[in-house]
C-alpha positions as a Markdown table, in Angstrom:
| # | Residue | x | y | z |
|---|---|---|---|---|
| 1 | Met | 22.6 | 71.7 | -66.5 |
| 2 | Leu | 22.4 | 69.7 | -63.0 |
| 3 | Met | 25.7 | 70.0 | -62.5 |
| 4 | Arg | 26.4 | 73.8 | -63.7 |
| 5 | Ile | 23.8 | 74.5 | -61.5 |
| 6 | Gly | 25.1 | 72.5 | -58.8 |
| 7 | Phe | 28.4 | 74.4 | -58.8 |
| 8 | Arg | 26.5 | 77.6 | -59.3 |
| 9 | Asn | 24.6 | 77.0 | -56.0 |
| 10 | Val | 27.9 | 75.7 | -53.7 |
| 11 | Leu | 29.5 | 79.0 | -54.8 |
| 12 | Arg | 26.4 | 81.3 | -54.7 |
| 13 | Gln | 25.9 | 80.4 | -50.7 |
| 14 | Lys | 29.6 | 81.0 | -49.7 |
| 15 | Arg | 29.3 | 81.0 | -45.8 |
| 16 | Arg | 26.9 | 78.0 | -45.7 |
| 17 | Ser | 29.2 | 76.4 | -48.2 |
| 18 | Val | 31.9 | 77.5 | -46.1 |
| 19 | Leu | 30.7 | 75.9 | -43.0 |
| 20 | Thr | 29.7 | 72.3 | -44.3 |
| 21 | Val | 33.1 | 72.3 | -46.2 |
| 22 | Leu | 34.8 | 72.8 | -42.4 |
| 23 | Thr | 32.7 | 70.5 | -41.1 |
| 24 | Met | 33.8 | 67.5 | -43.3 |
| 25 | Phe | 37.0 | 69.1 | -43.3 |
| 26 | Gly | 37.2 | 68.7 | -39.3 |
| 27 | Gly | 36.2 | 65.1 | -39.2 |
| 28 | Phe | 38.3 | 63.9 | -42.4 |
| 29 | Thr | 41.5 | 65.4 | -40.6 |
| 30 | Leu | 40.6 | 64.0 | -37.1 |
| 31 | Ala | 39.9 | 60.7 | -38.7 |
| 32 | Ala | 42.8 | 60.6 | -40.5 |
| 33 | Ile | 45.2 | 61.6 | -37.8 |
| 34 | Ser | 43.1 | 59.1 | -35.6 |
| 35 | Ile | 43.8 | 56.2 | -37.4 |
| 36 | Gly | 47.6 | 57.3 | -38.3 |
| 37 | Trp | 48.0 | 57.6 | -34.1 |
| 38 | Ser | 46.7 | 54.5 | -33.9 |
| 39 | Asp | 48.3 | 52.2 | -36.4 |
| 40 | Gly | 51.8 | 54.3 | -35.9 |
| 41 | Thr | 51.5 | 53.5 | -31.8 |
| 42 | Tyr | 50.9 | 49.9 | -32.7 |
| 43 | Ser | 53.3 | 49.6 | -35.6 |
| 44 | Asn | 56.0 | 51.4 | -32.7 |
| 45 | Ile | 55.0 | 48.6 | -29.7 |
| 46 | Ile | 55.3 | 45.7 | -32.3 |
| 47 | Glu | 58.5 | 46.8 | -33.9 |
| 48 | Met | 60.0 | 47.1 | -30.7 |
| 49 | Phe | 58.6 | 44.1 | -28.9 |
| 50 | Thr | 59.3 | 42.0 | -31.8 |
| 51 | Arg | 62.5 | 43.9 | -33.2 |
| 52 | Asp | 64.1 | 44.1 | -30.0 |
| 53 | Arg | 63.3 | 41.1 | -27.8 |
| 54 | Leu | 61.4 | 38.1 | -29.9 |
| 55 | Gly | 62.1 | 38.7 | -33.5 |
| 56 | His | 59.5 | 38.9 | -35.7 |
| 57 | Ile | 59.6 | 34.8 | -36.8 |
| 58 | Gln | 60.9 | 32.0 | -34.5 |
| 59 | Val | 61.8 | 28.9 | -35.4 |
| 60 | His | 61.6 | 25.7 | -32.8 |
| 61 | His | 61.2 | 21.7 | -32.5 |
| 62 | Glu | 57.5 | 20.9 | -32.7 |
| 63 | Gly | 56.1 | 21.4 | -29.3 |
| 64 | Tyr | 58.4 | 23.6 | -27.9 |
| 65 | Leu | 56.2 | 26.3 | -27.1 |
| 66 | Asp | 53.4 | 24.5 | -25.4 |
| 67 | Arg | 55.5 | 22.6 | -23.0 |
| 68 | Pro | 59.4 | 24.0 | -23.2 |
| 69 | Ser | 61.9 | 21.1 | -22.6 |
| 70 | Leu | 65.8 | 21.0 | -22.7 |
| 71 | Tyr | 65.6 | 18.1 | -24.9 |
| 72 | Lys | 63.3 | 19.7 | -27.5 |
| 73 | Thr | 66.1 | 21.3 | -29.8 |
| 74 | Ile | 67.1 | 22.2 | -33.1 |
| 75 | Asp | 69.6 | 20.1 | -34.0 |
| 76 | Asp | 72.1 | 21.3 | -36.6 |
| 77 | Ser | 71.4 | 25.3 | -36.2 |
| 78 | Glu | 73.9 | 26.1 | -38.3 |
| 79 | Ala | 72.6 | 24.2 | -41.5 |
| 80 | Val | 69.3 | 25.8 | -40.9 |
| 81 | Gly | 70.1 | 29.2 | -40.3 |
| 82 | Ala | 72.0 | 29.1 | -43.7 |
| 83 | Ile | 68.6 | 28.3 | -45.2 |
| 84 | Ile | 67.2 | 31.0 | -43.6 |
| 85 | Ser | 70.0 | 33.5 | -44.5 |
| 86 | Asp | 69.6 | 32.7 | -48.4 |
| 87 | Ile | 66.0 | 33.6 | -48.2 |
| 88 | Glu | 64.5 | 36.9 | -49.5 |
| 89 | Gly | 62.8 | 38.8 | -46.9 |
| 90 | Val | 65.0 | 38.1 | -44.1 |
| 91 | Glu | 67.4 | 40.5 | -42.2 |
| 92 | Gln | 68.9 | 39.0 | -39.4 |
| 93 | Trp | 68.8 | 35.6 | -37.4 |
| 94 | Thr | 69.6 | 34.5 | -34.1 |
| 95 | Pro | 69.8 | 31.0 | -32.0 |
| 96 | Arg | 69.1 | 30.7 | -28.3 |
| 97 | Val | 69.5 | 28.4 | -26.1 |
| 98 | Phe | 66.9 | 28.6 | -22.8 |
| 99 | Ser | 67.4 | 27.0 | -19.6 |
| 100 | Ser | 66.9 | 27.5 | -15.6 |
| 101 | Gly | 69.1 | 27.6 | -13.0 |
| 102 | Leu | 69.7 | 29.1 | -9.5 |
| 103 | Ala | 72.5 | 31.6 | -9.3 |
| 104 | Ser | 74.7 | 32.7 | -6.9 |
| 105 | Ala | 77.3 | 35.4 | -5.5 |
| 106 | Gly | 78.6 | 35.5 | -2.3 |
| 107 | Glu | 75.4 | 34.6 | -0.2 |
| 108 | Lys | 72.7 | 36.1 | -2.0 |
| 109 | Ser | 70.9 | 33.8 | -4.9 |
| 110 | Ala | 68.2 | 33.6 | -7.3 |
| 111 | Gly | 66.2 | 31.5 | -10.1 |
| 112 | Val | 67.4 | 32.7 | -12.9 |
| 113 | Gln | 66.9 | 31.8 | -16.9 |
| 114 | Ile | 69.7 | 31.1 | -18.5 |
| 115 | Ile | 69.7 | 32.4 | -21.9 |
| 116 | Gly | 72.5 | 31.4 | -24.2 |
| 117 | Ile | 73.0 | 34.0 | -27.4 |
| 118 | Asp | 75.7 | 34.5 | -30.0 |
| 119 | Pro | 76.6 | 38.1 | -29.3 |
| 120 | Ser | 77.6 | 38.8 | -32.7 |
| 121 | Arg | 74.1 | 37.8 | -34.2 |
| 122 | Glu | 72.2 | 39.0 | -31.5 |
| 123 | Ser | 73.8 | 42.3 | -31.4 |
| 124 | Ala | 72.9 | 42.4 | -35.2 |
| 125 | Thr | 69.3 | 40.8 | -34.9 |
| 126 | Thr | 67.6 | 42.5 | -31.8 |
| 127 | His | 70.5 | 45.0 | -30.6 |
| 128 | Phe | 71.6 | 43.3 | -27.7 |
| 129 | Asp | 75.1 | 45.5 | -27.1 |
| 130 | Lys | 73.1 | 48.7 | -27.1 |
| 131 | Lys | 71.3 | 47.6 | -24.0 |
| 132 | Ile | 74.6 | 47.2 | -22.0 |
| 133 | Ile | 74.1 | 49.9 | -19.0 |
| 134 | Ser | 76.9 | 48.8 | -17.2 |
| 135 | Gly | 80.6 | 47.0 | -18.0 |
| 136 | Arg | 80.8 | 45.6 | -21.8 |
| 137 | Thr | 78.8 | 43.0 | -23.7 |
| 138 | Phe | 80.3 | 39.5 | -24.7 |
| 139 | Ser | 83.9 | 38.9 | -26.0 |
| 140 | Thr | 83.8 | 37.7 | -29.8 |
| 141 | Glu | 85.1 | 34.1 | -28.6 |
| 142 | Ala | 83.4 | 32.1 | -25.4 |
| 143 | Ala | 85.4 | 33.3 | -22.1 |
| 144 | Arg | 83.2 | 31.7 | -19.3 |
| 145 | Glu | 81.5 | 35.7 | -19.0 |
| 146 | Val | 78.2 | 36.3 | -18.1 |
| 147 | Val | 75.8 | 39.3 | -18.7 |
| 148 | Leu | 72.9 | 39.6 | -16.3 |
| 149 | Gly | 69.7 | 41.6 | -16.5 |
| 150 | Gln | 70.2 | 45.0 | -14.0 |
| 151 | Gly | 67.2 | 43.7 | -11.8 |
| 152 | Leu | 69.2 | 40.2 | -11.0 |
| 153 | Gly | 72.4 | 42.0 | -10.6 |
| 154 | Glu | 70.8 | 43.9 | -7.8 |
| 155 | Ile | 69.4 | 41.0 | -6.0 |
| 156 | Leu | 72.7 | 39.3 | -6.2 |
| 157 | Lys | 74.3 | 42.9 | -5.4 |
| 158 | Val | 77.6 | 42.1 | -8.2 |
| 159 | Ser | 78.8 | 44.6 | -10.5 |
| 160 | Pro | 81.0 | 43.9 | -13.2 |
| 161 | Gly | 84.6 | 41.9 | -12.6 |
| 162 | Asp | 82.6 | 40.1 | -9.5 |
| 163 | Ser | 82.3 | 36.1 | -10.1 |
| 164 | Val | 78.6 | 34.3 | -10.1 |
| 165 | Val | 78.1 | 30.9 | -9.9 |
| 166 | Ile | 75.3 | 29.1 | -11.6 |
| 167 | Val | 73.7 | 25.4 | -11.0 |
| 168 | Ser | 71.3 | 24.3 | -13.5 |
| 169 | Gln | 70.8 | 20.2 | -15.0 |
| 170 | Gly | 72.7 | 19.1 | -18.2 |
| 171 | Ala | 70.7 | 17.4 | -21.3 |
| 172 | Asp | 72.7 | 14.2 | -20.1 |
| 173 | Gly | 71.2 | 14.3 | -16.8 |
| 174 | Ser | 74.1 | 15.3 | -15.1 |
| 175 | Ile | 74.2 | 18.6 | -12.6 |
| 176 | Ala | 75.5 | 21.5 | -14.6 |
| 177 | Asn | 77.7 | 23.9 | -12.8 |
| 178 | Asp | 79.9 | 26.3 | -13.4 |
| 179 | Ile | 81.6 | 30.1 | -12.3 |
| 180 | Tyr | 81.5 | 33.0 | -14.9 |
| 181 | Val | 83.0 | 36.6 | -14.7 |
| 182 | Leu | 80.0 | 39.3 | -14.7 |
| 183 | Val | 80.9 | 41.7 | -17.3 |
| 184 | Gly | 78.1 | 43.5 | -18.4 |
| 185 | Leu | 74.9 | 44.5 | -16.5 |
| 186 | Val | 71.7 | 44.6 | -19.5 |
| 187 | Asp | 67.9 | 46.5 | -19.4 |
| 188 | Ala | 66.1 | 43.4 | -21.4 |
| 189 | Gly | 63.1 | 45.9 | -21.2 |
| 190 | Asp | 60.4 | 44.6 | -18.7 |
| 191 | Lys | 60.7 | 44.1 | -14.7 |
| 192 | Met | 60.6 | 40.6 | -14.8 |
| 193 | Thr | 63.3 | 39.7 | -17.5 |
| 194 | Asn | 65.4 | 42.0 | -15.9 |
| 195 | Gln | 65.5 | 40.1 | -12.5 |
| 196 | Thr | 66.0 | 36.6 | -14.0 |
| 197 | Ala | 68.0 | 37.3 | -17.3 |
| 198 | Phe | 71.3 | 35.4 | -17.0 |
| 199 | Tyr | 73.0 | 35.8 | -20.6 |
| 200 | Leu | 76.0 | 33.5 | -21.4 |
| 201 | His | 77.8 | 32.8 | -24.6 |
| 202 | Leu | 76.4 | 30.4 | -26.9 |
| 203 | His | 78.7 | 27.9 | -27.0 |
| 204 | Asp | 79.4 | 28.3 | -23.0 |
| 205 | Ala | 75.7 | 27.7 | -22.7 |
| 206 | Gln | 76.3 | 24.5 | -24.8 |
| 207 | Glu | 79.1 | 23.6 | -23.0 |
| 208 | Leu | 77.1 | 24.3 | -19.3 |
| 209 | Leu | 73.8 | 22.1 | -20.3 |
| 210 | Val | 75.6 | 19.4 | -22.7 |
| 211 | Leu | 73.6 | 20.5 | -25.5 |
| 212 | Glu | 77.0 | 20.2 | -28.0 |
| 213 | Gly | 75.6 | 22.6 | -31.1 |
| 214 | Arg | 72.0 | 22.3 | -30.4 |
| 215 | Val | 69.9 | 25.3 | -29.8 |
| 216 | His | 66.2 | 25.7 | -28.5 |
| 217 | Glu | 65.1 | 29.1 | -30.5 |
| 218 | Ile | 66.0 | 30.6 | -34.0 |
| 219 | Ala | 65.1 | 34.3 | -33.3 |
| 220 | Ile | 64.4 | 35.8 | -37.5 |
| 221 | Val | 64.1 | 39.9 | -37.8 |
| 222 | Ala | 61.8 | 40.4 | -41.4 |
| 223 | Glu | 62.7 | 43.7 | -43.5 |
| 224 | Asp | 58.7 | 44.1 | -43.6 |
| 225 | Leu | 57.0 | 43.6 | -40.4 |
| 226 | Lys | 53.5 | 43.3 | -42.8 |
| 227 | Glu | 55.2 | 40.4 | -44.5 |
| 228 | Val | 55.9 | 38.3 | -41.8 |
| 229 | Val | 53.2 | 35.7 | -41.9 |
| 230 | Glu | 54.2 | 35.0 | -45.6 |
| 231 | Leu | 57.5 | 34.9 | -45.0 |
| 232 | Ala | 57.2 | 32.2 | -42.3 |
| 233 | Glu | 55.0 | 30.1 | -44.8 |
| 234 | Val | 58.1 | 30.6 | -47.2 |
| 235 | Ile | 60.8 | 29.4 | -44.5 |
| 236 | Gln | 59.0 | 26.6 | -43.2 |
| 237 | Gly | 58.7 | 25.4 | -46.9 |
| 238 | Lys | 62.5 | 26.0 | -47.4 |
| 239 | Ile | 63.6 | 23.7 | -44.3 |
| 240 | Ala | 61.5 | 20.8 | -44.8 |
| 241 | Asp | 61.7 | 19.3 | -41.9 |
| 242 | Pro | 58.5 | 18.0 | -40.0 |
| 243 | Lys | 60.4 | 18.3 | -36.5 |
| 244 | Leu | 60.7 | 21.8 | -37.0 |
| 245 | Val | 57.8 | 24.5 | -36.8 |
| 246 | Val | 58.0 | 27.9 | -37.8 |
| 247 | Glu | 55.9 | 30.5 | -36.4 |
| 248 | Pro | 55.1 | 34.5 | -37.1 |
| 249 | Trp | 55.1 | 36.9 | -34.2 |
| 250 | Gln | 51.5 | 36.6 | -34.1 |
| 251 | Val | 51.5 | 33.2 | -32.6 |
| 252 | Phe | 54.3 | 32.6 | -30.2 |
| 253 | Ala | 53.4 | 36.2 | -28.7 |
| 254 | Arg | 49.5 | 35.5 | -29.2 |
| 255 | Ala | 48.4 | 37.4 | -25.9 |
| 256 | Phe | 49.8 | 40.4 | -26.4 |
| 257 | Tyr | 48.8 | 40.3 | -30.3 |
| 258 | Gln | 45.1 | 39.8 | -29.0 |
| 259 | Ala | 45.2 | 42.5 | -26.1 |
| 260 | Met | 46.8 | 44.6 | -28.8 |
| 261 | Lys | 43.8 | 43.9 | -31.2 |
| 262 | Ala | 41.1 | 44.3 | -28.4 |
| 263 | Asp | 42.6 | 47.8 | -27.5 |
| 264 | Gln | 42.6 | 48.1 | -31.1 |
| 265 | Gln | 38.5 | 48.2 | -31.4 |
| 266 | Gly | 38.7 | 51.3 | -29.2 |
| 267 | Thr | 40.1 | 53.8 | -32.5 |
| 268 | Trp | 37.1 | 52.8 | -34.6 |
| 269 | Ile | 34.7 | 53.6 | -31.9 |
| 270 | Met | 36.3 | 56.8 | -31.7 |
| 271 | Leu | 35.9 | 57.3 | -35.7 |
| 272 | Leu | 32.4 | 56.0 | -35.3 |
| 273 | Leu | 32.0 | 59.0 | -33.1 |
| 274 | Ile | 33.6 | 61.4 | -35.5 |
| 275 | Met | 31.8 | 60.7 | -38.4 |
| 276 | Leu | 28.4 | 60.8 | -36.0 |
| 277 | Val | 29.4 | 64.2 | -35.4 |
| 278 | Val | 30.3 | 65.0 | -39.6 |
| 279 | Ala | 27.1 | 63.2 | -40.1 |
| 280 | Val | 24.6 | 65.4 | -37.9 |
| 281 | Gly | 26.6 | 68.9 | -38.8 |
| 282 | Val | 26.2 | 68.0 | -42.4 |
| 283 | Leu | 22.1 | 67.2 | -41.8 |
| 284 | Asn | 21.7 | 70.2 | -40.1 |
| 285 | Thr | 23.6 | 72.5 | -42.6 |
| 286 | Val | 21.3 | 70.7 | -45.8 |
| 287 | Leu | 18.1 | 71.0 | -43.7 |
| 288 | Met | 18.4 | 74.4 | -43.5 |
| 289 | Thr | 19.8 | 75.0 | -47.1 |
| 290 | Val | 16.5 | 73.0 | -48.2 |
| 291 | Leu | 14.4 | 75.7 | -46.0 |
| 292 | Glu | 15.8 | 78.5 | -46.9 |
| 293 | Arg | 15.6 | 77.7 | -50.7 |
| 294 | Thr | 12.1 | 76.3 | -50.8 |
| 295 | Arg | 11.0 | 78.9 | -53.1 |
| 296 | Glu | 13.9 | 78.1 | -55.6 |
| 297 | Phe | 12.6 | 74.5 | -55.6 |
| 298 | Gly | 9.2 | 75.5 | -55.9 |
| 299 | Val | 10.3 | 77.5 | -59.3 |
| 300 | Leu | 12.3 | 74.5 | -60.5 |
| 301 | Arg | 9.1 | 72.1 | -60.4 |
| 302 | Ala | 7.6 | 74.9 | -61.7 |
| 303 | Val | 9.4 | 74.6 | -64.7 |
| 304 | Gly | 9.1 | 71.0 | -65.1 |
| 305 | Thr | 12.2 | 69.9 | -63.3 |
| 306 | Ala | 11.4 | 66.0 | -62.0 |
| 307 | Pro | 11.5 | 65.1 | -58.4 |
| 308 | Ser | 14.5 | 62.7 | -59.1 |
| 309 | Gln | 16.4 | 65.9 | -60.5 |
| 310 | Ile | 16.2 | 67.7 | -58.1 |
| 311 | Ile | 17.2 | 64.7 | -55.3 |
| 312 | Arg | 20.1 | 64.5 | -57.5 |
| 313 | Leu | 21.2 | 68.2 | -57.5 |
| 314 | Val | 20.9 | 68.5 | -53.7 |
| 315 | Ile | 23.2 | 64.9 | -53.4 |
| 316 | Phe | 25.6 | 66.6 | -56.2 |
| 317 | Glu | 26.0 | 69.7 | -54.0 |
| 318 | Ile | 27.0 | 68.1 | -50.8 |
| 319 | Thr | 29.1 | 65.6 | -53.0 |
| 320 | Val | 31.0 | 68.6 | -54.7 |
| 321 | Met | 31.2 | 69.9 | -51.0 |
| 322 | Ala | 32.5 | 66.8 | -49.7 |
| 323 | Ile | 35.1 | 66.1 | -52.3 |
| 324 | Ile | 36.0 | 69.7 | -51.1 |
| 325 | Gly | 37.2 | 68.8 | -47.8 |
| 326 | Ile | 38.4 | 65.5 | -48.3 |
| 327 | Ile | 40.9 | 67.4 | -50.6 |
| 328 | Leu | 41.8 | 70.4 | -47.8 |
| 329 | Gly | 41.6 | 67.4 | -45.6 |
| 330 | Cys | 44.0 | 64.9 | -47.1 |
| 331 | Gly | 46.7 | 68.1 | -47.1 |
| 332 | Ala | 46.3 | 69.0 | -43.6 |
| 333 | Ser | 46.2 | 65.2 | -42.0 |
| 334 | Tyr | 49.5 | 64.9 | -44.3 |
| 335 | Leu | 51.4 | 67.2 | -42.6 |
| 336 | Val | 50.0 | 66.6 | -39.2 |
| 337 | Asn | 50.9 | 63.1 | -39.3 |
| 338 | Tyr | 54.4 | 63.5 | -41.2 |
| 339 | Trp | 55.6 | 65.7 | -38.2 |
| 340 | Leu | 53.9 | 63.8 | -35.6 |
| 341 | Ser | 55.6 | 60.6 | -37.2 |
| 342 | Ile | 58.9 | 62.6 | -37.5 |
| 343 | Glu | 58.7 | 64.5 | -33.5 |
| 344 | Gly | 56.2 | 62.3 | -31.6 |
| 345 | Val | 54.5 | 63.2 | -28.5 |
| 346 | Ala | 56.0 | 63.0 | -25.4 |
| 347 | Leu | 53.9 | 61.2 | -22.9 |
| 348 | Pro | 53.9 | 62.7 | -19.4 |
| 349 | Thr | 53.8 | 59.6 | -18.3 |
| 350 | Ala | 55.2 | 56.5 | -19.4 |
| 351 | Phe | 53.6 | 53.4 | -19.9 |
| 352 | Thr | 54.1 | 49.9 | -19.8 |
| 353 | Tyr | 52.6 | 47.5 | -22.7 |
| 354 | Gly | 53.7 | 44.0 | -23.7 |
| 355 | Gly | 56.6 | 44.1 | -20.6 |
| 356 | Met | 58.1 | 47.2 | -22.5 |
| 357 | Glu | 58.0 | 50.3 | -21.1 |
| 358 | Tyr | 56.6 | 53.7 | -24.1 |
| 359 | Asp | 57.8 | 57.2 | -23.5 |
| 360 | Arg | 57.2 | 58.4 | -26.3 |
| 361 | Met | 54.6 | 57.9 | -29.2 |
| 362 | Phe | 54.7 | 58.2 | -33.1 |
| 363 | Thr | 52.0 | 58.6 | -35.8 |
| 364 | Glu | 52.3 | 56.6 | -39.1 |
| 365 | Ile | 51.2 | 58.1 | -42.8 |
| 366 | Asn | 49.9 | 55.4 | -44.5 |
| 367 | Ala | 46.8 | 54.5 | -47.0 |
| 368 | Arg | 44.7 | 53.4 | -44.4 |
| 369 | Ser | 44.7 | 57.1 | -42.6 |
| 370 | Phe | 43.2 | 58.5 | -46.4 |
| 371 | Tyr | 41.1 | 56.2 | -47.9 |
| 372 | Ile | 38.6 | 55.3 | -45.0 |
| 373 | Pro | 38.3 | 59.0 | -43.9 |
| 374 | Ala | 37.7 | 59.4 | -47.3 |
| 375 | Leu | 35.3 | 57.3 | -48.4 |
| 376 | Thr | 33.4 | 57.5 | -44.7 |
| 377 | Val | 32.9 | 61.4 | -45.1 |
| 378 | Leu | 31.7 | 60.9 | -48.9 |
| 379 | Phe | 28.9 | 58.3 | -48.0 |
| 380 | Ser | 28.1 | 59.6 | -44.8 |
| 381 | Ala | 27.7 | 62.9 | -46.3 |
| 382 | Met | 25.3 | 61.1 | -49.2 |
| 383 | Leu | 23.5 | 59.3 | -46.6 |
| 384 | Val | 22.1 | 62.0 | -44.6 |
| 385 | Ser | 21.7 | 64.5 | -48.0 |
| 386 | Ile | 19.1 | 61.8 | -49.4 |
| 387 | Phe | 16.4 | 62.8 | -46.6 |
| 388 | Pro | 16.3 | 66.7 | -47.2 |
| 389 | Ala | 17.2 | 66.0 | -50.9 |
| 390 | Ile | 13.7 | 64.1 | -50.8 |
| 391 | Lys | 12.2 | 67.1 | -48.9 |
| 392 | Ala | 13.2 | 69.2 | -51.3 |
| 393 | Ala | 11.5 | 67.3 | -54.5 |
| 394 | Arg | 8.5 | 67.1 | -52.3 |
| 395 | Ile | 7.8 | 70.6 | -51.9 |
| 396 | Ala | 4.1 | 71.4 | -53.5 |
| 397 | Pro | 5.3 | 74.4 | -56.7 |
| 398 | Ala | 2.1 | 76.5 | -55.8 |
| 399 | Arg | 2.9 | 76.2 | -52.1 |
| 400 | Ala | 6.7 | 77.3 | -52.5 |
| 401 | Met | 5.5 | 80.2 | -54.9 |
| 402 | Arg | 3.4 | 81.8 | -52.1 |
| 403 | Ile | 6.8 | 81.8 | -49.8 |
| 404 | Arg | 8.8 | 85.0 | -49.4 |
């Protein structure tokens, strides 16, 4: 009986019900788009920051991340790589060698970071070949070639075809020096790396630094970004070497991860404000409803309706309108988030985050962007309806019957 009366009351005052539903619909839609925007933005940033540069997971010699050293190496990278390749969830992996040195061309010189890469694996893992902005990438076989960061090329005033000299230190204590032919310039994604990156073919770098098949890092790209922590644990167990440490991007890029998590708190503040607006709107509407229906509630009390039944009636009416608003909001927010996840929004000014430059942001369609707004709208609507419901239940029948 109460449910039938509740549905009838919702349909009886169409204008009031429509305004209440629109308030909840607007709050749900704004919250869903906000969460989708936040998750999409950070997923995009994380994907570009890790997939295009660092990898989702990295393998190092124990202690290398805390204190990088030329001597802290992975001794049999091919064997480790073979184990990694057989693990489900791994998309690609690539070995790297790192050192520092002094590069010079003509009268120009600059301190550089030597980065030895396997061209084929690096291109498959982080799309290195697509970052070349001038010239070409490395030959398949080592051929004493070098690729410089765009900024470093400007500092040394060189272009593809020029020779570049590098001086460093070998792992055997000798002075490492050689001449390489510049074949390309690369945009590494951030200004600092562009000004210091000195890329060599992996075999050339190992020969220069006297590493003889050893590497400092194996970068891994996972098939699913959300499973990297679990995948890192699986890889660690499969490698079973206490001298090697497998860590997800949340660890080796801790500063970036902590900055991102702190920035995400702003999304929850925005969501709280949206829900506060919804709650105030619903409270105002329900209070006005109770005042307008004082005589009606008085009649219900006079015919024997218990106060608890009136409370349930009012809360039921608000719940019905909340569910209608949520259903409509799901449809609208899905369409908007779907469109923005494909087209994105071009930013008026590009910004840099984590060393990467972004000029377009995308949303993401996920379960969070639906169930969090739905639960928040539903519970906030039910919560703010309790006080007006109690007020309606306390109406004195005799007094209410005299109101016209």
